[in-house]
N, C-alpha and C positions, 0 to 999 in steps of 0.2 A: 504493500500500499504505499502510497505518496503522501507526503506531507500536506500537497494540496487537496486531498480527500478529508483532512480533518481542518485545516486551517486555511486563512488566508493572509496576504503581507501587504505591506507598505514600507516605503523607503523615504529617506532624507540623509542629506549630504551637508558636511561643513569641511573645509578645506579637503583633506586628504582622508576625511573619515565616513565612513558610512554607517547610519543607521538601519537596520532592517527589523522591522515589526513584525511578529508573529501571534495571528490573533484566531483562537479556535473558535471555530463555528458554534461548537457546542462544550459549553463548560466540564463537564464529564471527561472529554479528552485531554484537559490540562494537566494532572499527573502524568500522564502516559507520555505527554511531549516532553513535560520538565525532565523526565527519565532519560529519553531520548535525545533530545535536543540540547547538548552539552556544548560549551563552548569550544571543547577540542574536535567535537564531532564537526561542528559547521564549519572552523577552521580547517579542517581535512577536506570536508565537500568544497570547500570555494579556495582551497589553497593555491590555485593558479593563478587566483587574482588576489587574496588578500596576504598581504607580506607582515601585518603587523598582528597586534595582540586581538583575541575576540573574548569581550564581556559582554556575559548575560544579566540583564535585572529582569528580575520576577515582577508579574503585575497579577496575580491570583484573583485579587477582585475583579478583575475584567477579563480574567482565563488570558492572557496574553504574554508575550515576552518582548523585549526589547534587545538586540543584540549590536553593540558598538563594533566596529571592525577597522581596525586602524590599518593605515597603509595601504589602504583600499583602491584608491583613486588614480593611481598614476601621477600623483602630485597636485590633485585637485584638480576641479572643473576648468578652471583659466591656465591650468600648466599641461593638462593630460592631452596626447593626440586619441586617446581611445574614442572608438565610435559611441561609447555610452558613458561619458564621463562622469555623467552623475549617478551611474549605477543601479538606474532602475532594474536592468536587466538581471541583477544579481537576485532580486527576492525571487525573480520567476526560476532561477537556477536552485536558491534555496529550496523553493516548493516542490521542486524534484528530488529531492531525496528522500531515501526508503526510510520507514518508520517501522515497518512489521506487516503484519496480517490483519 
């Protein structure tokens, strides 16, 4: 099962740092995703793009997580030659993560 079946996401950026929020469709899936979506797992999944730390902030009241990904935007929007300098497609890449059956 892909993460996109249990949650949706939003992104934001500031300089060379990317935020990806993961919001559960149903709060019942929060604990399962908490167990699976570790910073290490997210970092490994996006390792080709994210070259810095991955920090997870938990938001159990709204069944969501916010991941802060360092050194992820090729220097930042105004300095990057990347096609997606804002990192919006990385939320879609994260939604492709396998989270079990």
